[in-house]
N, CA, C and O atoms as CSV, one atom per row, in Angstrom:
chain,resi,resn,atom,element,x,y,z
A,1,UNK,N,N,37.446,-37.664,51.809
A,1,UNK,CA,C,38.191,-36.454,50.705
A,1,UNK,C,C,39.457,-36.328,50.994
A,1,UNK,O,O,40.252,-35.868,50.175
A,2,UNK,N,N,39.839,-36.757,52.309
A,2,UNK,CA,C,41.490,-36.961,52.675
A,2,UNK,C,C,41.943,-38.343,51.508
A,2,UNK,O,O,42.863,-38.170,50.709
A,3,UNK,N,N,41.249,-39.527,51.554
A,3,UNK,CA,C,41.258,-40.267,50.924
A,3,UNK,C,C,41.577,-39.937,49.546
A,3,UNK,O,O,42.635,-40.383,49.104
A,4,UNK,N,N,40.808,-39.200,48.764
A,4,UNK,CA,C,40.855,-38.624,47.237
A,4,UNK,C,C,42.181,-38.287,46.857
A,4,UNK,O,O,42.918,-38.716,45.969
A,5,UNK,N,N,42.348,-37.201,47.954
A,5,UNK,CA,C,43.453,-36.309,47.856
A,5,UNK,C,C,44.939,-37.152,47.840
A,5,UNK,O,O,45.898,-36.924,47.103
A,6,UNK,N,N,44.823,-38.137,48.831
A,6,UNK,CA,C,45.910,-38.871,48.785
A,6,UNK,C,C,46.545,-39.847,47.407
A,6,UNK,O,O,47.647,-39.975,46.875
A,7,UNK,N,N,45.158,-40.426,47.199
A,7,UNK,CA,C,45.350,-41.235,45.896
A,7,UNK,C,C,45.734,-40.271,44.493
A,7,UNK,O,O,46.709,-40.402,43.752
A,8,UNK,N,N,44.883,-39.506,44.428
A,8,UNK,CA,C,45.189,-38.486,43.733
A,8,UNK,C,C,46.768,-38.020,43.411
A,8,UNK,O,O,47.270,-38.056,42.288
A,9,UNK,N,N,47.311,-37.661,44.396
A,9,UNK,CA,C,48.913,-36.827,44.834
A,9,UNK,C,C,49.594,-38.327,44.583
A,9,UNK,O,O,50.782,-38.296,44.262
A,10,UNK,N,N,49.080,-39.399,44.676
A,10,UNK,CA,C,50.107,-40.801,44.472
A,10,UNK,C,C,50.007,-41.224,43.080
A,10,UNK,O,O,50.991,-41.628,42.461
A,11,UNK,N,N,48.742,-41.135,42.532
A,11,UNK,CA,C,48.817,-41.467,41.236
A,11,UNK,C,C,49.448,-40.591,40.144
A,11,UNK,O,O,50.052,-40.948,39.132
A,12,UNK,N,N,49.062,-38.915,40.757
A,12,UNK,CA,C,49.918,-38.293,39.860
A,12,UNK,C,C,51.522,-38.300,40.007
A,12,UNK,O,O,52.185,-38.414,38.976
A,13,UNK,N,N,51.994,-38.214,40.918
A,13,UNK,CA,C,53.381,-38.588,41.104
A,13,UNK,C,C,53.856,-39.866,40.466
A,13,UNK,O,O,55.052,-39.986,40.198
A,14,UNK,N,N,52.776,-41.078,40.137
A,14,UNK,CA,C,53.505,-41.909,39.278
A,14,UNK,C,C,53.333,-41.675,37.861
A,14,UNK,O,O,53.771,-42.470,37.029
A,15,UNK,N,N,52.533,-40.307,37.461
A,15,UNK,CA,C,52.597,-39.956,36.152
A,15,UNK,C,C,51.442,-40.065,35.276
A,15,UNK,O,O,51.506,-39.807,34.074
A,16,UNK,N,N,50.205,-40.512,35.973
A,16,UNK,CA,C,49.164,-40.577,35.443
A,16,UNK,C,C,48.749,-39.307,35.384
A,16,UNK,O,O,49.345,-38.404,35.971
A,17,UNK,N,N,47.623,-39.115,34.625
A,17,UNK,CA,C,47.024,-37.926,33.831
A,17,UNK,C,C,45.792,-37.491,35.047
A,17,UNK,O,O,44.888,-38.297,35.268
A,18,UNK,N,N,45.846,-36.228,35.757
A,18,UNK,CA,C,45.253,-35.964,36.701
A,18,UNK,C,C,43.534,-35.920,36.394
A,18,UNK,O,O,42.645,-36.220,37.191
A,19,UNK,N,N,43.399,-35.480,35.078
A,19,UNK,CA,C,41.828,-35.608,34.934
A,19,UNK,C,C,41.421,-36.985,34.845
A,19,UNK,O,O,40.228,-37.226,35.031
A,20,UNK,N,N,42.383,-38.132,34.539
A,20,UNK,CA,C,42.000,-39.427,34.455
A,20,UNK,C,C,41.679,-39.844,35.437
A,20,UNK,O,O,40.883,-40.783,35.451
A,21,UNK,N,N,42.127,-39.358,36.494
A,21,UNK,CA,C,42.516,-39.841,38.338
A,21,UNK,C,C,40.819,-39.310,38.589
A,21,UNK,O,O,39.922,-40.015,39.052
A,22,UNK,N,N,40.737,-38.315,38.276
A,22,UNK,CA,C,39.504,-37.715,38.919
A,22,UNK,C,C,38.198,-38.285,38.512
A,22,UNK,O,O,37.297,-38.669,39.257
A,23,UNK,N,N,38.238,-38.282,37.021
A,23,UNK,CA,C,36.993,-39.172,36.357
A,23,UNK,C,C,36.923,-40.500,37.078
A,23,UNK,O,O,35.896,-40.800,37.687
A,24,UNK,N,N,37.804,-41.184,37.042
A,24,UNK,CA,C,38.012,-42.697,37.579
A,24,UNK,C,C,37.466,-42.311,39.475
A,24,UNK,O,O,36.724,-43.067,40.104
A,25,UNK,N,N,37.933,-41.276,39.929
A,25,UNK,CA,C,37.599,-41.582,41.242
A,25,UNK,C,C,35.902,-41.243,41.447
A,25,UNK,O,O,35.137,-41.878,42.173
A,26,UNK,N,N,35.618,-40.258,40.736
A,26,UNK,CA,C,34.107,-39.612,40.764
A,26,UNK,C,C,33.206,-40.951,40.663
A,26,UNK,O,O,32.221,-41.003,41.401
A,27,UNK,N,N,33.468,-42.010,39.823
A,27,UNK,CA,C,32.774,-43.124,39.489
A,27,UNK,C,C,32.624,-43.917,40.617
A,27,UNK,O,O,31.554,-44.380,41.013
A,28,UNK,N,N,33.986,-44.104,41.258
A,28,UNK,CA,C,33.815,-44.937,42.787
A,28,UNK,C,C,32.810,-44.342,43.824
A,28,UNK,O,O,32.937,-43.149,44.100
A,29,UNK,N,N,32.007,-44.932,44.309
A,29,UNK,CA,C,31.498,-44.835,45.469
A,29,UNK,C,C,32.258,-44.883,46.415
A,29,UNK,O,O,32.411,-46.050,46.774
A,30,UNK,N,N,32.804,-44.190,46.988
A,30,UNK,CA,C,33.713,-44.103,48.183
A,30,UNK,C,C,32.489,-44.118,49.767
A,30,UNK,O,O,32.768,-44.785,50.763
A,31,UNK,N,N,31.392,-43.388,49.682
A,31,UNK,CA,C,30.463,-43.323,50.970
A,31,UNK,C,C,30.229,-44.923,51.517
A,31,UNK,O,O,30.354,-45.978,50.894
A,32,UNK,N,N,29.938,-44.739,52.573
A,32,UNK,CA,C,29.352,-45.866,52.843
A,32,UNK,C,C,28.393,-45.848,54.203
A,32,UNK,O,O,28.366,-44.960,55.055
A,33,UNK,N,N,27.734,-46.883,54.173
A,33,UNK,CA,C,26.299,-46.727,55.004
A,33,UNK,C,C,26.981,-46.576,56.542
A,33,UNK,O,O,26.474,-45.901,57.438
A,34,UNK,N,N,28.002,-47.201,56.639
A,34,UNK,CA,C,28.721,-47.316,58.277
A,34,UNK,C,C,29.504,-46.254,58.424
A,34,UNK,O,O,30.390,-46.536,59.231
A,35,UNK,N,N,29.602,-45.134,58.017
A,35,UNK,CA,C,29.863,-43.911,58.387
A,35,UNK,C,C,29.844,-43.562,59.760
A,35,UNK,O,O,30.796,-43.333,60.506
A,36,UNK,N,N,28.468,-43.553,60.018
A,36,UNK,CA,C,28.001,-42.966,61.294
A,36,UNK,C,C,28.715,-43.651,62.514
A,36,UNK,O,O,29.107,-43.151,63.569
A,37,UNK,N,N,28.781,-45.265,61.943
A,37,UNK,CA,C,29.206,-46.341,63.265
A,37,UNK,C,C,30.811,-45.960,63.097
A,37,UNK,O,O,31.182,-45.568,64.203
A,38,UNK,N,N,31.597,-45.930,62.421
A,38,UNK,CA,C,32.891,-45.218,62.368
A,38,UNK,C,C,33.089,-43.952,63.187
A,38,UNK,O,O,33.871,-43.946,64.138
A,39,UNK,N,N,32.222,-42.622,62.744
A,39,UNK,CA,C,32.316,-41.705,63.299
A,39,UNK,C,C,31.989,-41.841,64.989
A,39,UNK,O,O,32.434,-41.050,65.820
A,40,UNK,N,N,31.218,-42.878,65.266
A,40,UNK,CA,C,30.799,-43.333,66.479
A,40,UNK,C,C,32.002,-43.828,67.472
A,40,UNK,O,O,32.210,-43.462,68.628
A,41,UNK,N,N,32.679,-44.701,66.734
A,41,UNK,CA,C,33.611,-45.469,67.354
A,41,UNK,C,C,34.802,-44.261,67.527
A,41,UNK,O,O,35.331,-43.919,68.585
A,42,UNK,N,N,34.983,-43.882,66.573
A,42,UNK,CA,C,36.049,-42.984,66.890
A,42,UNK,C,C,36.039,-41.610,67.997
A,42,UNK,O,O,37.007,-41.092,68.554
A,43,UNK,N,N,34.492,-41.219,68.088
A,43,UNK,CA,C,34.175,-40.500,68.958
A,43,UNK,C,C,34.292,-41.048,70.528
A,43,UNK,O,O,34.651,-40.373,71.492
A,44,UNK,N,N,34.005,-42.058,70.529
A,44,UNK,CA,C,33.872,-42.670,71.874
A,44,UNK,C,C,35.226,-42.810,72.327
A,44,UNK,O,O,35.375,-42.406,73.480
A,45,UNK,N,N,36.515,-43.370,71.640
A,45,UNK,CA,C,37.670,-43.721,71.593
A,45,UNK,C,C,38.473,-42.306,72.362
A,45,UNK,O,O,38.998,-42.293,73.475
A,46,UNK,N,N,38.383,-41.314,71.503
A,46,UNK,CA,C,39.047,-40.146,71.616
A,46,UNK,C,C,38.266,-39.236,72.775
A,46,UNK,O,O,38.857,-38.395,73.451
A,47,UNK,N,N,36.726,-39.561,72.908
A,47,UNK,CA,C,36.129,-38.956,74.079
A,47,UNK,C,C,36.852,-39.549,75.581
A,47,UNK,O,O,37.328,-38.905,76.516
A,48,UNK,N,N,36.739,-40.794,75.417
A,48,UNK,CA,C,37.569,-41.570,76.606
A,48,UNK,C,C,39.007,-40.956,76.779
A,48,UNK,O,O,39.373,-40.801,77.944
A,49,UNK,N,N,39.696,-40.662,75.979
A,49,UNK,CA,C,41.322,-39.994,75.958
A,49,UNK,C,C,41.180,-38.851,76.445
A,49,UNK,O,O,41.807,-38.465,77.432
A,50,UNK,N,N,40.240,-38.086,75.741
A,50,UNK,CA,C,40.452,-36.604,75.933
A,50,UNK,C,C,39.504,-36.051,77.128
A,50,UNK,O,O,39.664,-34.859,77.388
A,51,UNK,N,N,38.549,-36.749,77.882
A,51,UNK,CA,C,37.647,-36.328,79.150
A,51,UNK,C,C,38.920,-36.313,80.192
A,51,UNK,O,O,38.720,-35.423,81.018
A,52,UNK,N,N,40.040,-36.930,80.410
A,52,UNK,CA,C,40.720,-37.030,81.192
A,52,UNK,C,C,41.144,-35.651,81.400
A,52,UNK,O,O,41.091,-35.091,82.495
A,53,UNK,N,N,41.626,-35.041,80.174
A,53,UNK,CA,C,42.227,-33.814,80.123
A,53,UNK,C,C,41.486,-32.696,80.104
A,53,UNK,O,O,41.815,-31.767,80.842
A,54,UNK,N,N,40.343,-32.582,79.250
A,54,UNK,CA,C,39.517,-31.703,78.998
A,54,UNK,C,C,37.843,-31.682,79.523
A,54,UNK,O,O,37.227,-32.747,79.526
A,55,UNK,N,N,37.285,-30.625,79.885
A,55,UNK,CA,C,35.655,-30.791,80.089
A,55,UNK,C,C,35.131,-29.604,79.488
A,55,UNK,O,O,35.490,-28.438,79.327
A,56,UNK,N,N,34.199,-30.294,79.229
A,56,UNK,CA,C,32.796,-29.170,78.653
A,56,UNK,C,C,33.080,-28.628,77.404
A,56,UNK,O,O,33.404,-29.385,76.489
A,57,UNK,N,N,33.007,-27.451,77.239
A,57,UNK,CA,C,33.040,-26.766,75.922
A,57,UNK,C,C,34.515,-27.212,75.378
A,57,UNK,O,O,34.647,-27.314,74.159
A,58,UNK,N,N,35.597,-27.475,76.208
A,58,UNK,CA,C,36.969,-27.363,75.827
A,58,UNK,C,C,36.928,-28.823,75.144
A,58,UNK,O,O,37.235,-28.964,73.960
A,59,UNK,N,N,36.512,-29.950,75.999
A,59,UNK,CA,C,36.464,-31.019,75.461
A,59,UNK,C,C,35.648,-31.181,73.806
A,59,UNK,O,O,36.143,-31.697,72.803
A,60,UNK,N,N,34.340,-30.588,73.942
A,60,UNK,CA,C,33.523,-30.883,72.551
A,60,UNK,C,C,34.575,-30.051,71.654
A,60,UNK,O,O,34.934,-30.743,70.701
A,61,UNK,N,N,35.111,-28.919,71.666
A,61,UNK,CA,C,36.110,-28.311,70.516
A,61,UNK,C,C,37.190,-29.260,70.284
A,61,UNK,O,O,37.440,-29.537,69.111
A,62,UNK,N,N,37.937,-29.857,71.303
A,62,UNK,CA,C,38.886,-30.931,70.875
A,62,UNK,C,C,38.683,-32.177,70.291
A,62,UNK,O,O,39.459,-32.866,69.628
A,63,UNK,N,N,37.475,-32.380,70.647
A,63,UNK,CA,C,36.801,-34.114,70.255
A,63,UNK,C,C,36.421,-33.856,68.367
A,63,UNK,O,O,36.697,-34.658,67.476
A,64,UNK,N,N,35.680,-32.402,68.193
A,64,UNK,CA,C,35.416,-31.928,66.831
A,64,UNK,C,C,36.620,-31.876,66.174
A,64,UNK,O,O,36.717,-32.562,65.156
A,65,UNK,N,N,37.660,-31.146,66.563
A,65,UNK,CA,C,38.827,-30.752,65.832
A,65,UNK,C,C,39.635,-32.106,65.279
A,65,UNK,O,O,40.175,-32.203,64.177
A,66,UNK,N,N,39.572,-33.262,66.465
A,66,UNK,CA,C,40.028,-34.571,66.246
A,66,UNK,C,C,39.283,-35.322,65.074
A,66,UNK,O,O,39.921,-35.658,64.077
A,67,UNK,N,N,38.215,-35.532,65.168
A,67,UNK,CA,C,37.380,-35.886,64.037
A,67,UNK,C,C,37.352,-35.447,62.851
A,67,UNK,O,O,37.189,-36.188,61.882
A,68,UNK,N,N,37.551,-33.821,62.753
A,68,UNK,CA,C,37.775,-33.477,61.532
A,68,UNK,C,C,38.723,-33.629,60.655
A,68,UNK,O,O,38.641,-33.803,59.439
A,69,UNK,N,N,40.016,-33.523,61.632
A,69,UNK,CA,C,41.383,-34.029,61.269
A,69,UNK,C,C,41.332,-35.434,60.447
A,69,UNK,O,O,42.005,-35.685,59.447
A,70,UNK,N,N,40.361,-36.326,61.097
A,70,UNK,CA,C,40.610,-37.716,60.568
A,70,UNK,C,C,40.036,-37.711,59.216
A,70,UNK,O,O,40.494,-38.476,58.368
A,71,UNK,N,N,39.254,-37.061,58.999
A,71,UNK,CA,C,38.541,-36.794,57.620
A,71,UNK,C,C,36.887,-36.926,57.618
A,71,UNK,O,O,36.264,-36.852,56.559
A,72,UNK,N,N,36.344,-37.093,58.674
A,72,UNK,CA,C,34.828,-36.981,58.348
A,72,UNK,C,C,34.414,-35.857,58.463
A,72,UNK,O,O,35.100,-34.905,58.836
A,73,UNK,N,N,32.834,-35.802,58.056
A,73,UNK,CA,C,32.140,-34.563,57.200
A,73,UNK,C,C,31.757,-33.935,58.529
A,73,UNK,O,O,31.496,-34.588,59.539
A,74,UNK,N,N,31.745,-32.547,58.436
A,74,UNK,CA,C,31.447,-31.574,59.426
A,74,UNK,C,C,29.998,-31.948,60.085
A,74,UNK,O,O,29.839,-32.002,61.305
A,75,UNK,N,N,28.965,-32.197,59.139
A,75,UNK,CA,C,27.536,-32.431,59.596
A,75,UNK,C,C,27.501,-33.750,60.226
A,75,UNK,O,O,27.083,-33.816,61.382
A,76,UNK,N,N,27.948,-34.983,59.522
A,76,UNK,CA,C,28.182,-36.190,59.882
A,76,UNK,C,C,28.473,-35.938,61.441
A,76,UNK,O,O,27.693,-36.270,62.334
A,77,UNK,N,N,29.682,-35.317,61.632
A,77,UNK,CA,C,30.281,-35.238,63.017
A,77,UNK,C,C,29.161,-34.361,63.854
A,77,UNK,O,O,28.906,-34.825,64.965
A,78,UNK,N,N,28.572,-33.359,63.543
A,78,UNK,CA,C,27.846,-32.667,64.339
A,78,UNK,C,C,26.331,-33.307,65.206
A,78,UNK,O,O,25.749,-33.120,66.274
A,79,UNK,N,N,26.171,-34.231,63.844
A,79,UNK,CA,C,24.888,-35.259,64.418
A,79,UNK,C,C,25.411,-36.120,65.354
A,79,UNK,O,O,24.935,-36.055,66.488
A,80,UNK,N,N,26.369,-36.987,65.106
A,80,UNK,CA,C,26.584,-37.912,66.008
A,80,UNK,C,C,27.044,-37.121,67.642
A,80,UNK,O,O,26.603,-37.624,68.675
A,81,UNK,N,N,27.897,-35.948,67.696
A,81,UNK,CA,C,27.999,-35.108,68.822
A,81,UNK,C,C,26.894,-34.730,69.447
A,81,UNK,O,O,26.953,-34.629,70.672
A,82,UNK,N,N,25.575,-34.420,68.722
A,82,UNK,CA,C,24.419,-33.990,69.471
A,82,UNK,C,C,23.627,-35.357,69.708
A,82,UNK,O,O,22.822,-35.262,70.634
A,83,UNK,N,N,23.668,-36.572,69.102
A,83,UNK,CA,C,23.252,-37.810,69.253
A,83,UNK,C,C,23.821,-38.186,70.716
A,83,UNK,O,O,23.147,-38.749,71.579
A,84,UNK,N,N,25.058,-37.820,70.849
A,84,UNK,CA,C,25.927,-38.807,72.109
A,84,UNK,C,C,25.624,-37.702,73.151
A,84,UNK,O,O,25.835,-38.117,74.290
A,85,UNK,N,N,25.199,-36.434,73.105
A,85,UNK,CA,C,24.833,-35.684,74.062
A,85,UNK,C,C,23.642,-35.871,74.737
A,85,UNK,O,O,23.518,-35.625,75.937
A,86,UNK,N,N,22.537,-36.399,73.852
A,86,UNK,CA,C,21.278,-36.869,74.325
A,86,UNK,C,C,21.210,-38.271,75.080
A,86,UNK,O,O,20.391,-38.627,75.928
A,87,UNK,N,N,22.164,-38.891,74.608
A,87,UNK,CA,C,22.109,-40.178,75.094
A,87,UNK,C,C,22.487,-40.220,76.812
A,87,UNK,O,O,22.486,-41.291,77.419
């Protein structure tokens, strides 16, 4: 979603019609099957970094916020966090 917003903004600033941009972006499949792998890698990276400073629920909140800020989907983050807790 963030990628689409940035591309739309950039192309609009160049003078392209916003409707044409949206049509073109909707035709492109930006979803990938390795999103869960990307989220998992980012989770692990930030877990190591934030676990030194935070614990328990506070750590979960900071991890979740960080992953949302990167642009991952809410439900995907919830799935990865639940999976990591079970491991």
